[in-house]
N, C-alpha and C positions, 0 to 999 in steps of 0.2 A: 504494500500500500504506500502510495506517496502522493504528495501534492506536486502538481506540475503546472506549467504555464498553459494558457489557452492555446498558444501556437503549437506546443508539443502535443496537446490533446488532439487537436485537429489533424496533426500529422499522421495520426493513426487511421484516418479516413481516406480511402483511395477511390478512384473512379470505379463505378459499377457496384460498389458495396451496398448491402442492405442495412439501413439504419432504422432504429426505433427512436422516437423522440416523445418524451412524456409531455403531458399538458392537455388542457381542454379549452379550446378557443384561446390559447395563449396563457391561460391560468396554470401555473406550475410548469411552464416551459423554460428550459435553460436558454434565455434570450442572448446572453453574451456568447455562448457557444455557437448559437445559430448565426450571430453576426460574424464571428470568425470563420465559420464554415462558408458563408457567402463570400467573404474576402478571399478564401482559398481557391475558389472557382473549380473545386472538385465537381465532376459532372456524372451524369447517367446514374444517379442514385435511385435505389428503390426505397421509398419512404413508407414506414409503418407508423401511423399516428392516429389519434382519435379523429382528427379533422385536418383541413388545410388552413385553419385559422383565418386571418385577415391579410390583406396585401402587405401591410406594414407591421404585422405582429406575428410572433411565433414562427412556426414552420412555413407560414404563408410567404415569408421573405425568400425561402428556398424555391418556392414555386415561381415567384416573380423573376428571380435570377436565372431561371431556366435550368437549374441543376438536377431536377427530378425527372426521371424518365417514366417512373410508375409510382403511383400513390395508392396504398391500401389503407382506406379510411372509412369512417362511418358517414361522413357528409362533407360536402364542399360548398354549400350554399352561401357561406359568409365570405368567400374569396372568389370574386368574379373572374380573376385571372385564371384560376383553375378551370372554370367552365369554358373560358375562351380557348385555352390551350387544348382542352379536351375536344371541343368542336373543330379546332384547326388540325387535329391529329398530331399535336406536338407532345402530348402526354397521355399515358394510359392510366385510367383510374379504375380501381376495383372497389366498388362500394359494398360495405359489409354491415349488416345490422350491428348496432353498437354492442349489445350484450354478447353477440357471437364473436365480435372482434376481441373483446376483453378476454373471453374464454379461450380463444385461439392463442393469444399471447400467454395466458396462464398455463395452457397445456404445453406450450413450447418450453416454458420455464420449469415445469414439473416432470417433464419426460413422458407425457402421455402421447399415445399414438393418434389421438383425436378424440372427439366426443360427439354425442348424438343430440340433436335439437330439432324440434318441429318448426322453429322459426325459419321462414323463407319457403316453406312448402307451398307449391302452387304459384310461385312467383319466379321472376328471372333469377333469383338467388339460387334456385335448385339446379340451374343449368350446369351440366358437366359433373355433378356431384353424385356420389353413391347414396342410394336410399337403403335403409335397413329397417326391417319390421321387428318390433319387440312387443310381445304380448298383444299382437294384433294392431299395434299403433305404428304408424310410419314416421321415420325420422331421417334427417339429413346427416351424413357423416361429415363433420367439419374437421379439417386437418390443422395441426399446430402451426404456429408462426414463430420463427426464430430470426435473429439478426446477427450481423457481424459485430455491430457496435450499438450500444444504447446510450443516448444522451439524456440524462435525467436531471431534475432539480430538487435540491433539498433545502429546507428552511434552516436547519441546524445540522451540521455534519462534524463529528469529532475527528481527530487526527488519525484515527484508525480506519474511519470510513463508515461508521454507524450513522444512519440517517433518520432524522425526524422531519416529517412533513406537516406544515401548518394547515389545518382545515382542508379546504377543497383542493389545495395544491397536490394532495396525495394522488388523486385520480389514477392515471395509468402508470405513474412512476414506479411503484413497487412491483407491478407485474412485469414491466419491461426490464427492471433490474435483474430479473431471474432468467430472462429469455435471450440474452445476447452473450457472445463470446467475450466481449470487452465492454465494461461499463464505466462511463465517466459521469461523475456527479458534479454539477455546478452548485456550489454552496452559497447560500445567502450569508451564512455565518459559519466560520470554522471555530470549534471550541475544543478544549482539552478533553482527553479521554476521561470519561467518568462524569462529565458535566451534563450529559443527556441521561435522564432517568431511564433505566433499562425498560421500564414499562412504556416509554414513548418511542423506543427504537422500532421502526417499522421495517426498514431494510437493514439487516445485519451487514457488518463490514465484509463478510465472506463473499458477498456479491459484487463488491465495488473494487475496481482496479485503480482508478485515479480520481483525485479530487482537484477541482479548480475553483478559483474565486475565493469568496469568503469575506470580502470587505464591506458587505451590505451595500 
């Protein structure tokens, strides 16, 4: 575990990688990491996030900069640039029901081979997916999602990498911290080991490779 610079953190991201980014419409998103990623001009990324946020906030900035070739998200409606690029054939968008997306990420982090859900049956969501009948009821088999790197945000992070999330900033961050090969947490505040009550640690340090930021 080590604290590194934003530039060093972004150096781990290469063209064509799959990245997960925490947040919900920019709430709980590691904004400084996103800004550095935009500066890096890394391209052809596969982005897994709850949404594409707004043009000037959160992962929406990566859409505007043209660095994302595919977005796997639950909605794009708040970022008109995503819709424009989709209609122009400049980006591929895979829309996933929000609960299904969260469970796919969780499955990736916990080593499951997939899960069954009735969500999406009878809609375009079921296209290309295996259907399984259990006790006479039909389900879709949804496969897990994993990433090369996850960029998450923590309100308080101790120097070992234990993470506390304040209120709704928790959202997708803990799930994504389990589902990527490398995890970088952007800390709002870095504190000494032991300063976070163990009851408040949501993501244990074992899931975190690098810490950046911390100056509030």
